[in-house]
C-alpha positions as CSV (number, residue, x, y, z in Angstrom):
1,M,-157.0,-128.7,61.1
2,L,-155.6,-127.0,58.6
3,H,-156.6,-128.0,54.8
4,P,-153.6,-129.5,52.8
5,G,-153.6,-127.4,50.4
6,G,-154.1,-124.1,52.1
7,R,-151.3,-121.4,51.9
8,V,-151.3,-121.6,55.5
9,A,-150.4,-125.2,55.7
10,N,-147.5,-124.7,52.7
11,S,-145.7,-122.3,54.9
12,R,-145.7,-123.6,58.2
13,K,-143.2,-126.4,58.6
14,A,-144.0,-129.0,61.2
15,G,-143.2,-128.3,64.4
16,E,-143.2,-124.9,64.5
17,P,-146.2,-122.5,65.6
18,L,-148.3,-120.7,63.4
19,L,-147.8,-116.9,64.1
20,L,-150.1,-114.2,62.9
21,E,-147.4,-111.5,63.1
22,D,-145.6,-113.7,60.4
23,M,-148.8,-114.2,58.1
24,S,-150.4,-111.9,55.3
25,W,-154.1,-111.2,55.3
26,P,-154.9,-113.5,52.9
27,E,-152.9,-116.2,54.8
28,V,-155.4,-115.5,57.7
29,A,-158.2,-115.6,55.8
30,D,-157.3,-119.0,54.4
31,Y,-156.9,-120.1,57.9
32,L,-160.1,-118.7,58.9
33,E,-161.3,-121.2,56.4
34,H,-160.4,-123.9,58.4
35,D,-160.0,-123.1,62.0
36,R,-161.5,-120.1,64.4
37,R,-159.4,-120.4,67.0
38,L,-156.8,-117.6,68.2
39,I,-154.3,-117.8,71.1
40,I,-153.2,-114.7,72.5
41,P,-150.3,-114.7,75.1
42,I,-150.6,-111.9,77.9
43,G,-147.7,-111.2,79.7
44,T,-146.1,-108.1,81.9
45,C,-143.3,-105.7,81.9
46,E,-142.6,-106.3,85.8
47,Q,-139.3,-106.6,87.9
48,H,-138.5,-109.6,88.9
49,G,-135.8,-109.8,91.3
50,R,-132.2,-109.3,90.1
51,H,-132.4,-112.7,88.4
52,L,-134.8,-112.9,86.1
53,P,-135.8,-110.5,83.3
54,L,-138.6,-107.8,83.3
55,G,-140.2,-109.7,80.6
56,T,-140.6,-113.1,82.1
57,D,-144.5,-113.5,82.3
58,S,-144.3,-112.8,78.8
59,L,-141.6,-115.4,77.7
60,L,-143.5,-117.8,79.7
61,A,-146.8,-116.9,78.5
62,E,-145.4,-116.8,74.7
63,R,-143.4,-120.2,75.1
64,L,-146.3,-122.3,76.2
65,A,-148.9,-120.6,73.5
66,N,-146.1,-121.2,70.9
67,D,-145.9,-125.2,72.1
68,L,-149.6,-125.4,71.8
69,S,-149.8,-123.9,68.6
70,A,-146.9,-126.1,67.1
71,E,-148.7,-129.1,68.2
72,F,-152.4,-128.3,67.3
73,G,-151.9,-125.6,64.4
74,V,-153.9,-123.0,66.0
75,L,-152.8,-119.7,65.2
76,V,-151.3,-117.1,68.1
77,A,-151.2,-113.4,68.2
78,P,-148.6,-111.3,68.9
79,T,-147.8,-111.3,72.7
80,L,-149.7,-108.4,74.9
81,A,-146.5,-107.6,77.0
82,Y,-148.2,-105.3,79.3
83,G,-150.3,-106.2,82.8
84,V,-151.4,-104.9,85.5
85,N,-148.7,-104.8,88.1
86,V,-148.9,-105.2,92.1
87,D,-148.2,-101.5,92.8
88,T,-145.0,-102.0,95.2
89,E,-143.4,-103.4,91.8
90,Q,-142.8,-99.3,90.8
91,G,-140.2,-99.0,92.7
92,Y,-138.2,-100.8,90.5
93,A,-136.7,-99.5,87.6
94,G,-138.4,-100.7,84.2
95,T,-141.7,-101.8,85.3
96,A,-144.5,-100.7,83.6
97,S,-147.9,-101.3,84.2
98,L,-151.6,-100.8,82.9
99,R,-154.5,-99.8,84.8
100,R,-156.8,-102.8,84.8
101,K,-159.8,-100.6,83.2
102,T,-156.9,-99.9,80.6
103,L,-156.1,-103.8,80.3
104,H,-159.8,-104.6,79.7
105,R,-160.7,-101.9,77.1
106,A,-157.6,-103.0,75.0
107,L,-158.2,-106.7,74.9
108,N,-162.1,-106.0,74.7
109,D,-161.0,-103.8,71.4
110,L,-158.7,-106.4,69.9
111,L,-160.9,-109.5,70.4
112,A,-163.5,-107.2,68.7
113,A,-161.3,-106.3,65.6
114,W,-160.8,-110.3,65.6
115,E,-164.2,-111.2,66.2
116,G,-164.9,-109.0,63.2
117,H,-162.7,-111.1,61.0
118,G,-164.3,-114.5,62.0
119,F,-162.7,-115.5,64.6
120,E,-165.0,-117.8,67.1
121,E,-162.8,-118.7,69.8
122,F,-159.8,-116.6,72.2
123,I,-157.4,-118.5,74.0
124,L,-156.1,-115.8,76.8
125,I,-152.8,-117.3,78.5
126,T,-151.5,-115.6,81.2
127,A,-148.7,-116.4,83.8
128,H,-149.5,-113.3,86.3
129,F,-151.5,-114.0,89.5
130,H,-152.1,-110.2,90.5
131,D,-156.0,-110.2,90.7
132,P,-156.6,-106.8,89.1
133,H,-154.4,-108.4,86.4
134,L,-156.7,-111.6,86.3
135,D,-159.6,-109.4,86.8
136,A,-159.2,-107.3,83.6
137,V,-158.3,-110.7,81.5
138,T,-161.2,-112.6,82.6
139,T,-164.2,-110.1,82.3
140,V,-163.5,-109.3,78.6
141,V,-166.8,-109.0,76.6
142,T,-167.5,-110.4,72.8
143,E,-170.6,-110.6,70.6
144,H,-170.3,-114.1,69.9
145,A,-167.1,-115.2,70.4
146,R,-165.9,-117.8,73.1
147,V,-163.2,-116.8,75.2
148,R,-161.2,-119.5,77.3
149,V,-158.8,-117.9,79.7
150,V,-155.8,-120.0,81.1
151,D,-153.6,-118.7,84.2
152,L,-150.5,-120.7,84.3
153,Q,-150.3,-119.9,87.9
154,S,-153.3,-121.4,89.0
155,V,-152.1,-125.1,88.3
156,R,-150.9,-126.7,91.1
157,I,-147.0,-127.9,91.4
158,G,-146.3,-128.1,94.8
159,Q,-145.5,-132.2,94.3
160,F,-142.4,-130.6,92.5
161,L,-141.1,-128.2,94.8
162,E,-138.6,-128.1,98.2
163,K,-139.2,-124.8,99.7
164,Q,-142.2,-123.0,98.0
165,Q,-145.3,-123.7,100.4
166,Q,-147.4,-120.4,99.1
167,P,-147.6,-118.5,95.8
168,E,-144.3,-116.5,95.1
169,H,-142.8,-114.1,93.0
170,A,-140.0,-115.2,91.1
171,G,-139.2,-118.0,93.7
172,E,-138.4,-121.3,93.0
173,A,-141.2,-122.2,90.8
174,E,-140.9,-119.3,88.2
175,T,-136.9,-119.3,88.3
176,S,-136.7,-123.2,88.1
177,V,-139.0,-122.7,84.7
178,M,-136.9,-119.8,83.5
179,M,-133.6,-122.0,84.3
180,H,-135.5,-124.8,82.0
181,L,-136.7,-122.9,79.2
182,F,-134.5,-119.8,79.1
183,P,-131.3,-120.6,80.9
184,N,-129.2,-117.6,79.2
185,L,-131.6,-115.2,80.6
186,V,-131.3,-116.4,84.3
187,R,-128.6,-114.5,86.3
188,R,-127.5,-117.0,88.8
189,E,-125.4,-115.2,90.8
190,E,-127.7,-112.8,91.6
191,I,-130.3,-114.8,93.3
192,H,-131.3,-113.9,96.3
193,D,-134.0,-115.3,98.9
194,Y,-136.5,-113.3,100.5
195,P,-139.3,-115.1,102.1
196,L,-142.7,-113.3,103.7
197,D,-145.2,-115.1,105.8
198,A,-148.3,-115.5,104.3
199,K,-149.8,-112.4,105.8
200,E,-147.4,-110.1,104.4
201,L,-147.3,-112.0,101.4
202,R,-150.9,-111.4,100.8
203,R,-150.7,-107.6,101.3
204,Y,-148.0,-107.6,98.9
205,L,-149.7,-109.3,96.4
206,R,-152.6,-107.0,96.7
207,G,-150.8,-103.9,96.3
208,R,-150.9,-102.7,99.9
209,M,-147.4,-102.0,100.3
210,P,-146.8,-98.7,99.2
211,K,-142.8,-99.5,98.4
212,P,-140.4,-103.0,98.9
213,P,-140.3,-104.3,102.1
214,P,-136.9,-103.3,103.9
215,G,-134.2,-105.5,102.3
216,C,-136.3,-106.8,99.2
217,E,-134.6,-107.1,96.0
218,G,-137.7,-107.8,94.0
219,A,-138.1,-111.7,94.5
220,I,-140.1,-113.0,97.3
221,G,-139.8,-116.5,98.6
222,H,-137.0,-119.2,97.7
223,P,-135.2,-118.9,93.9
224,S,-132.3,-120.3,95.7
225,A,-134.0,-124.1,95.8
226,A,-134.7,-123.6,91.9
227,T,-133.3,-126.0,89.4
228,A,-133.7,-126.8,85.5
229,K,-134.8,-130.2,86.3
230,K,-137.5,-129.0,88.5
231,G,-138.2,-126.8,86.0
232,E,-138.9,-129.1,83.0
233,E,-140.9,-131.3,85.4
234,I,-143.3,-128.3,86.1
235,Y,-143.4,-127.0,82.5
236,E,-144.1,-130.3,80.9
237,Y,-146.5,-131.0,83.5
238,V,-148.2,-127.6,83.2
239,L,-148.1,-128.1,79.2
240,D,-149.9,-131.4,79.8
241,K,-152.7,-129.9,81.8
242,V,-153.4,-127.1,79.5
243,R,-153.3,-129.2,76.3
244,T,-155.6,-131.6,77.7
245,R,-158.3,-128.9,78.9
246,L,-158.3,-126.8,75.6
247,F,-158.0,-129.6,73.0
248,L,-157.9,-132.6,74.3
249,E,-161.4,-132.8,76.6
250,P,-164.7,-132.8,75.1
251,A,-166.0,-129.2,74.4
252,D,-167.9,-127.5,77.2
């Protein structure tokens, strides 16, 4: 908890996230007198079909980070809005990817800088399930600080879905959550389904397709089955799971 008389506590309104980018260095130093945790959202700049923005993964990771910050008073770093994308995605305008080792080194550098200022626990939140991306995030190295990684895509949410039976990209689940959280960014008239069988989907997700499949406009799965109601149920469920694991269960 923040000290009731501290500069940080006085500048933050109830129910608002605590954002590193909005604070001066003395305010960060004051925060570190009472809390040594830092949440770091990690996104991508990656196509999500015709109907969702390239920043979808960044928006979802940042929103969950901010909601956790608002509830628990934990500081949130600026979102790292670039990740490791599937090679196939490079065929879509605007997509920009880092290499696995580049993301890994960038995170190591950032965490080393913050650890040097006194942070003792880092919570990395990502919403992108490409294996090289997750490998870069989950293998970061610190001197002494604890690192905890939250992959939003790993939370099982099948009970809320009608058509999605396997991981999808900009499909029923992701589109539903975006309809709930950012409805003005969903281009509903551009929603098109493109289901792949399990074998082809694995090839796609592992970057073993040199170019998009014929007829694919970026989204993989069944975004036409998405609804804002599903999105609300999914988001609240995921938020509760993460909240419980990170802040309410006894520390490991």
